[in-house]
MILUMGU-470825 format. One line per 3 residues: number of its first residue (from 1); their letters; for each residue x, y, z of N, C-alpha, C, O. Coordinates in steps of 0.05 Angstrom, whole numbers, plus 5000, padded with zeros to 4 digits. Layout:
N
NUM = A = X,Y,Z,X,Y,Z,X,Y,Z,X,Y,Z; ... $
This chain:
193
1 = XXX = 3744,9871,1665,3748,9841,1653,3762,9857,1628,3760,9880,1619; 3780,9824,1621,3787,9830,1594,3768,9805,1578,3754,9789,1589; 3770,9807,1559,3769,9786,1543,3781,9766,1541,3805,9769,1548 $
4 = XXX = 3773,9741,1533,3796,9717,1534,3791,9725,1511,3772,9738,1504; 3813,9716,1494,3825,9706,1463,3826,9668,1450,3832,9646,1460; 3818,9674,1435,3811,9646,1428,3852,9643,1422,3872,9656,1415 $
7 = XXX = 3845,9613,1433,3874,9588,1438,3895,9600,1413,3888,9602,1389; 3914,9605,1420,3931,9609,1408,3945,9588,1388,3948,9589,1364; 3952,9571,1405,3963,9539,1395,3943,9529,1375,3927,9545,1366 $
10 = XXX = 3943,9495,1364,3935,9489,1348,3942,9449,1357,3960,9438,1369; 3927,9442,1348,3935,9404,1344,3936,9391,1372,3915,9394,1383; 3950,9381,1383,3952,9361,1401,3959,9387,1434,3944,9387,1454 $
13 = XXX = 3979,9401,1431,3974,9426,1447,3951,9431,1457,3945,9424,1480; 3924,9450,1431,3905,9464,1444,3894,9438,1467,3886,9444,1490; 3894,9417,1460,3882,9402,1467,3887,9395,1496,3868,9389,1511 $
16 = XXX = 3918,9398,1504,3929,9394,1522,3923,9420,1535,3918,9417,1558; 3922,9438,1529,3921,9470,1554,3885,9464,1553,3875,9474,1572; 3873,9456,1541,3844,9443,1550,3837,9428,1567,3816,9434,1579 $
19 = XXX = 3854,9403,1575,3857,9384,1588,3867,9395,1616,3860,9384,1637; 3885,9417,1616,3898,9423,1634,3879,9449,1650,3873,9448,1674; 3875,9463,1639,3850,9486,1646,3833,9472,1661,3836,9474,1685 $
22 = XXX = 3811,9452,1649,3791,9427,1662,3802,9419,1691,3795,9423,1715; 3813,9412,1684,3840,9391,1713,3845,9425,1741,3842,9422,1766; 3851,9445,1730,3841,9465,1742,3832,9477,1759,3836,9482,1783 $
25 = XXX = 3810,9484,1732,3788,9496,1743,3772,9470,1764,3759,9477,1784; 3775,9438,1753,3748,9423,1773,3766,9427,1802,3753,9435,1821; 3794,9423,1806,3820,9424,1828,3810,9448,1847,3812,9445,1871 $
28 = XXX = 3802,9465,1839,3798,9489,1858,3772,9500,1859,3767,9522,1869; 3752,9482,1846,3722,9473,1854,3720,9458,1881,3707,9466,1900; 3734,9439,1881,3744,9413,1887,3752,9421,1916,3740,9411,1935 $
31 = XXX = 3770,9438,1917,3796,9452,1942,3774,9469,1955,3768,9464,1978; 3762,9487,1943,3733,9496,1955,3716,9492,1971,3715,9500,1994; 3703,9479,1961,3690,9445,1974,3694,9435,2001,3681,9431,2022 $
34 = XXX = 3708,9433,1997,3736,9408,2010,3734,9424,2034,3726,9414,2054; 3744,9458,2032,3761,9462,2050,3731,9482,2077,3727,9487,2101; 3720,9487,2051,3689,9491,2071,3681,9479,2091,3675,9486,2113 $
37 = XXX = 3680,9446,2073,3658,9427,2091,3677,9432,2109,3670,9445,2129; 3706,9422,2107,3724,9417,2133,3726,9435,2162,3733,9432,2185; 3715,9457,2143,3726,9486,2167,3696,9486,2186,3693,9489,2210 $
40 = XXX = 3670,9482,2162,3646,9483,2186,3653,9456,2200,3651,9456,2225; 3662,9435,2188,3661,9408,2210,3684,9412,2234,3682,9399,2255; 3702,9428,2230,3723,9443,2248,3708,9460,2277,3714,9454,2301 $
43 = XXX = 3683,9488,2266,3671,9492,2277,3656,9479,2297,3661,9481,2321; 3632,9459,2282,3622,9452,2296,3627,9431,2314,3610,9425,2331; 3651,9418,2311,3670,9399,2333,3679,9419,2358,3678,9408,2381 $
46 = XXX = 3684,9437,2357,3691,9454,2375,3670,9468,2393,3668,9467,2418; 3655,9481,2372,3630,9492,2390,3609,9469,2408,3595,9477,2427; 3610,9438,2399,3598,9413,2398,3612,9416,2426,3599,9427,2445 $
49 = XXX = 3637,9405,2430,3655,9399,2444,3650,9424,2469,3640,9416,2490; 3656,9449,2468,3651,9468,2483,3618,9469,2501,3613,9482,2521; 3599,9447,2486,3569,9440,2494,3558,9470,2489,3545,9482,2506 $
52 = XXX = 3563,9478,2470,3557,9506,2457,3528,9495,2444,3506,9497,2454; 3536,9483,2420,3516,9458,2409,3513,9434,2422,3528,9421,2438; 3489,9430,2409,3482,9402,2429,3495,9385,2416,3478,9371,2406 $
55 = XXX = 3525,9373,2407,3532,9351,2395,3554,9330,2411,3575,9334,2399; 3558,9316,2424,3560,9303,2446,3572,9279,2427,3565,9261,2412; 3606,9296,2442,3630,9286,2430,3638,9266,2443,3646,9246,2432 $
58 = XXX = 3637,9268,2472,3660,9243,2489,3685,9251,2494,3698,9232,2503; 3700,9276,2493,3726,9283,2499,3736,9300,2515,3720,9311,2531; 3753,9305,2515,3764,9327,2539,3772,9355,2519,3776,9360,2496 $
61 = XXX = 3771,9368,2542,3772,9392,2521,3792,9396,2499,3790,9401,2475; 3817,9392,2517,3844,9382,2502,3848,9373,2473,3861,9384,2455; 3827,9341,2474,3822,9328,2454,3802,9341,2424,3804,9337,2400 $
64 = XXX = 3782,9361,2443,3773,9372,2426,3780,9397,2409,3772,9396,2385; 3788,9412,2414,3811,9434,2412,3827,9422,2392,3822,9428,2368; 3848,9405,2399,3859,9396,2386,3850,9373,2357,3863,9371,2336 $
67 = XXX = 3829,9362,2363,3814,9363,2340,3807,9371,2311,3808,9366,2287; 3796,9396,2335,3788,9421,2311,3805,9435,2300,3804,9446,2278; 3827,9434,2321,3848,9453,2300,3863,9437,2274,3869,9449,2254 $
70 = XXX = 3868,9399,2278,3877,9395,2259,3859,9389,2229,3868,9386,2206; 3839,9389,2236,3805,9400,2215,3811,9416,2207,3819,9416,2183; 3811,9440,2223,3806,9472,2213,3835,9470,2197,3829,9471,2173 $
73 = XXX = 3866,9467,2201,3876,9475,2192,3883,9460,2162,3902,9469,2148; 3865,9433,2153,3866,9415,2134,3842,9433,2105,3840,9437,2080; 3828,9439,2128,3807,9449,2111,3816,9474,2106,3815,9478,2082 $
76 = XXX = 3828,9499,2120,3845,9520,2112,3858,9521,2080,3855,9534,2060; 3876,9497,2090,3904,9483,2072,3886,9474,2032,3898,9472,2010; 3852,9471,2040,3847,9468,2013,3837,9494,2009,3838,9503,1986 $
79 = XXX = 3825,9511,2031,3823,9544,2018,3842,9550,1999,3840,9549,1975; 3865,9557,2016,3891,9563,2007,3899,9564,1969,3904,9581,1953; 3894,9529,1969,3891,9514,1941,3875,9535,1920,3878,9538,1896 $
82 = XXX = 3863,9543,1933,3834,9552,1914,3848,9586,1913,3854,9595,1891; 3852,9601,1938,3860,9626,1927,3886,9626,1924,3894,9648,1919; 3909,9605,1923,3927,9607,1912,3937,9596,1882,3955,9604,1867 $
85 = XXX = 3921,9577,1879,3912,9564,1850,3894,9582,1838,3883,9601,1849; 3893,9578,1821,3877,9599,1805,3845,9595,1802,3839,9575,1789; 3823,9611,1812,3807,9607,1798,3801,9617,1774,3779,9612,1765 $
88 = XXX = 3814,9629,1761,3818,9637,1738,3825,9620,1710,3825,9625,1686; 3832,9594,1727,3841,9577,1705,3808,9570,1696,3807,9559,1674; 3789,9573,1707,3769,9574,1709,3760,9592,1671,3749,9581,1652 $
91 = XXX = 3767,9607,1673,3771,9634,1661,3778,9624,1631,3759,9627,1615; 3795,9614,1623,3817,9599,1616,3793,9578,1592,3796,9579,1568; 3777,9565,1602,3757,9550,1589,3738,9570,1570,3729,9565,1548 $
94 = XXX = 3737,9590,1583,3719,9603,1558,3732,9616,1533,3724,9638,1524; 3754,9602,1521,3758,9607,1506,3763,9593,1493,3780,9599,1477; 3752,9566,1492,3745,9545,1486,3713,9544,1470,3699,9565,1469 $
97 = XXX = 3707,9524,1460,3681,9522,1441,3667,9509,1475,3682,9502,1494; 3643,9508,1476,3629,9502,1501,3626,9472,1498,3613,9461,1516; 3631,9462,1485,3632,9427,1477,3661,9416,1494,3669,9399,1509 $
100 = XXX = 3670,9441,1480,3696,9424,1493,3703,9429,1529,3715,9417,1547; 3685,9456,1525,3694,9469,1553,3676,9446,1572,3685,9444,1595; 3657,9431,1569,3635,9417,1579,3649,9388,1584,3654,9382,1608 $
103 = XXX = 3657,9371,1565,3684,9354,1568,3700,9355,1583,3703,9335,1598; 3719,9380,1586,3742,9392,1600,3726,9390,1624,3730,9369,1635; 3714,9402,1634,3699,9405,1658,3686,9383,1675,3683,9382,1699 $
106 = XXX = 3677,9359,1649,3664,9336,1666,3686,9318,1668,3685,9304,1688; 3707,9314,1651,3727,9299,1653,3747,9314,1682,3752,9300,1701; 3752,9330,1681,3759,9341,1717,3742,9333,1733,3751,9320,1753 $
109 = XXX = 3727,9335,1732,3706,9334,1763,3713,9298,1764,3722,9291,1786; 3711,9278,1744,3709,9253,1749,3733,9245,1762,3736,9229,1779; 3753,9262,1748,3786,9250,1760,3796,9263,1787,3815,9254,1800 $
112 = XXX = 3776,9291,1794,3783,9295,1829,3765,9283,1845,3763,9283,1870; 3748,9267,1821,3732,9254,1848,3748,9217,1854,3752,9207,1876; 3756,9205,1825,3776,9183,1833,3801,9198,1862,3801,9189,1886 $
115 = XXX = 3814,9216,1854,3829,9223,1872,3825,9242,1900,3843,9254,1912; 3807,9242,1903,3793,9245,1933,3788,9226,1951,3795,9225,1974; 3770,9205,1935,3764,9173,1940,3789,9158,1940,3789,9145,1961 $
118 = XXX = 3805,9155,1931,3832,9141,1937,3847,9157,1959,3861,9145,1976; 3846,9180,1958,3859,9194,1983,3847,9191,2002,3862,9191,2021; 3814,9185,2010,3802,9180,2028,3807,9149,2040,3808,9140,2063 $
121 = XXX = 3808,9139,2022,3823,9103,2036,3845,9106,2034,3851,9085,2044; 3866,9116,2028,3891,9111,2036,3888,9124,2070,3896,9111,2090; 3879,9141,2072,3873,9155,2085,3866,9134,2126,3877,9130,2148 $
124 = XXX = 3844,9127,2112,3820,9119,2125,3835,9096,2154,3828,9097,2178; 3855,9081,2143,3871,9066,2168,3890,9082,2189,3894,9076,2213; 3900,9101,2179,3916,9120,2194,3899,9136,2211,3911,9149,2228 $
127 = XXX = 3863,9139,2210,3865,9162,2230,3847,9134,2241,3825,9143,2250; 3848,9105,2244,3823,9080,2252,3833,9086,2288,3815,9083,2304; 3855,9093,2296,3860,9103,2329,3850,9133,2328,3831,9129,2343 $
130 = XXX = 3849,9152,2324,3844,9170,2323,3810,9184,2330,3789,9173,2321; 3811,9209,2347,3784,9221,2354,3761,9214,2331,3767,9214,2307; 3732,9208,2340,3717,9210,2320,3712,9239,2300,3705,9237,2277 $
133 = XXX = 3718,9262,2313,3730,9283,2301,3743,9276,2263,3733,9282,2241; 3764,9264,2269,3781,9265,2256,3779,9246,2229,3790,9247,2207; 3753,9220,2246,3747,9196,2220,3734,9215,2208,3741,9218,2185 $
136 = XXX = 3709,9238,2220,3690,9242,2205,3704,9263,2190,3684,9274,2181; 3731,9281,2177,3739,9292,2166,3747,9272,2143,3749,9279,2119; 3752,9248,2150,3765,9229,2128,3732,9223,2107,3731,9219,2082 $
139 = XXX = 3706,9223,2129,3685,9222,2118,3667,9245,2103,3644,9243,2096; 3687,9271,2102,3681,9295,2091,3690,9290,2058,3676,9294,2038; 3720,9280,2059,3741,9271,2037,3725,9258,2026,3717,9268,2005 $
142 = XXX = 3719,9241,2031,3704,9212,2020,3676,9221,2008,3665,9211,1988; 3664,9243,2025,3635,9254,2007,3635,9269,1980,3622,9266,1960; 3660,9292,1987,3669,9297,1968,3669,9291,1943,3658,9300,1923 $
145 = XXX = 3690,9267,1947,3695,9253,1919,3671,9246,1908,3664,9254,1886; 3657,9230,1921,3631,9222,1907,3615,9241,1899,3601,9234,1880; 3611,9271,1908,3595,9288,1903,3606,9296,1874,3592,9307,1857 $
148 = XXX = 3640,9290,1869,3656,9303,1844,3642,9293,1817,3637,9305,1797; 3639,9268,1824,3615,9249,1806,3586,9257,1792,3579,9252,1769; 3571,9270,1815,3550,9277,1807,3559,9308,1795,3540,9316,1781 $
151 = XXX = 3579,9325,1797,3585,9343,1789,3592,9341,1759,3582,9356,1742; 3605,9327,1756,3614,9314,1726,3588,9309,1711,3587,9320,1688; 3566,9296,1718,3534,9294,1711,3522,9316,1707,3514,9323,1685 $
154 = XXX = 3519,9331,1733,3486,9340,1727,3523,9384,1734,3521,9403,1718; 3538,9384,1749,3543,9417,1750,3561,9416,1716,3568,9431,1698; 3561,9402,1720,3585,9407,1686,3567,9414,1664,3571,9435,1650 $
157 = XXX = 3543,9393,1659,3528,9409,1644,3505,9442,1646,3491,9454,1630; 3510,9446,1673,3494,9477,1669,3512,9494,1665,3509,9514,1650; 3536,9488,1680,3557,9499,1663,3563,9505,1629,3568,9528,1620 $
160 = XXX = 3562,9481,1615,3563,9479,1586,3536,9507,1577,3539,9523,1559; 3511,9504,1596,3496,9516,1593,3492,9550,1588,3480,9564,1572; 3505,9553,1606,3517,9583,1607,3539,9598,1589,3542,9621,1581 $
163 = XXX = 3556,9567,1589,3573,9570,1562,3569,9587,1534,3578,9606,1522; 3542,9562,1529,3536,9564,1498,3509,9591,1505,3498,9591,1482; 3500,9603,1515,3479,9618,1526,3492,9644,1514,3478,9660,1502 $
166 = XXX = 3530,9651,1520,3550,9671,1522,3541,9684,1541,3531,9706,1538; 3542,9674,1562,3531,9689,1603,3557,9690,1601,3561,9714,1602; 3583,9676,1600,3608,9669,1616,3628,9681,1591,3651,9674,1591 $
169 = XXX = 3618,9700,1571,3631,9718,1556,3632,9740,1570,3652,9754,1575; 3602,9744,1579,3596,9773,1586,3608,9784,1610,3620,9805,1616; 3601,9755,1624,3611,9742,1663,3621,9731,1669,3614,9712,1684 $
172 = XXX = 3652,9735,1659,3669,9711,1674,3662,9704,1694,3655,9719,1712; 3661,9677,1697,3670,9654,1727,3641,9648,1729,3636,9627,1742; 3616,9664,1718,3589,9654,1722,3584,9621,1717,3568,9607,1729 $
175 = XXX = 3601,9614,1697,3598,9585,1700,3618,9568,1723,3623,9544,1719; 3624,9578,1739,3631,9563,1767,3610,9559,1788,3611,9545,1808; 3594,9574,1779,3569,9580,1811,3561,9555,1809,3565,9540,1828 $
178 = XXX = 3546,9546,1783,3531,9509,1785,3551,9496,1783,3545,9473,1791; 3568,9497,1779,3588,9468,1782,3589,9474,1830,3582,9462,1851; 3602,9500,1822,3605,9496,1856,3576,9494,1874,3579,9489,1898 $
181 = XXX = 3558,9497,1867,3534,9492,1877,3523,9462,1885,3513,9453,1905; 3529,9447,1853,3531,9427,1849,3546,9410,1868,3535,9389,1877; 3573,9416,1876,3581,9403,1896,3593,9410,1914,3616,9408,1921 $
184 = XXX = 3571,9422,1923,3568,9439,1947,3547,9405,1961,3551,9384,1974; 3532,9414,1951,3502,9402,1957,3508,9372,1963,3508,9358,1983; 3516,9364,1929,3514,9345,1931,3535,9319,1954,3531,9297,1965 $
187 = XXX = 3554,9335,1952,3570,9342,1994,3553,9329,2011,3550,9306,2020; 3541,9353,2015,3523,9353,2036,3507,9329,2039,3505,9316,2060; 3494,9323,2010,3473,9287,2010,3478,9273,2022,3463,9263,2038 $
190 = XXX = 3515,9266,2014,3539,9242,2013,3543,9243,2047,3537,9224,2061; 3554,9263,2053,3558,9272,2083,3542,9257,2112,3541,9269,2133; 3535,9241,2111,3524,9235,2138,3540,9220,2179,3542,9197,2188 $
193 = X = 3544,9237,2187,3558,9232,2203,3547,9211,2224,3561,9205,2243 $
């Protein structure tokens, strides 16, 4: 891994670069959590619908497979954003002071949380007449949004601690681990099917 150089721009452009890097890093983590959660829900729906696990859905096989497919495609889209968008966006934050990166991560998590909650609210009326698993997938999006606030308050400071200790310069990307873990665990706590 190559070492990150200090930002070359000064003034407002430097802070614009900081804000964009924070938003991109948190978008990547939010989409990773959302993608994993939705793909997991899709697997649960299909296995429950086929009677492999004990989850009663009261759906036909076609409705079960269709619901699972739709949820899996949306989850894969979230994971695709993470893989095509770049987790390297988090590496760009290493070039800034740890307190600046903390603010960018916390702000990015809050913005992603609000966007996900707004998206869930906008999708809720659209899925009222669809199957229960599709409705649950909207609740997953809402849970990921709520978890974003927890991440801003808890995950970003943990990432700051890694930055402050200098570990993120030695192991780029290490500061993303607590952010992801906090976001994923908080999502599990907020999602109650």
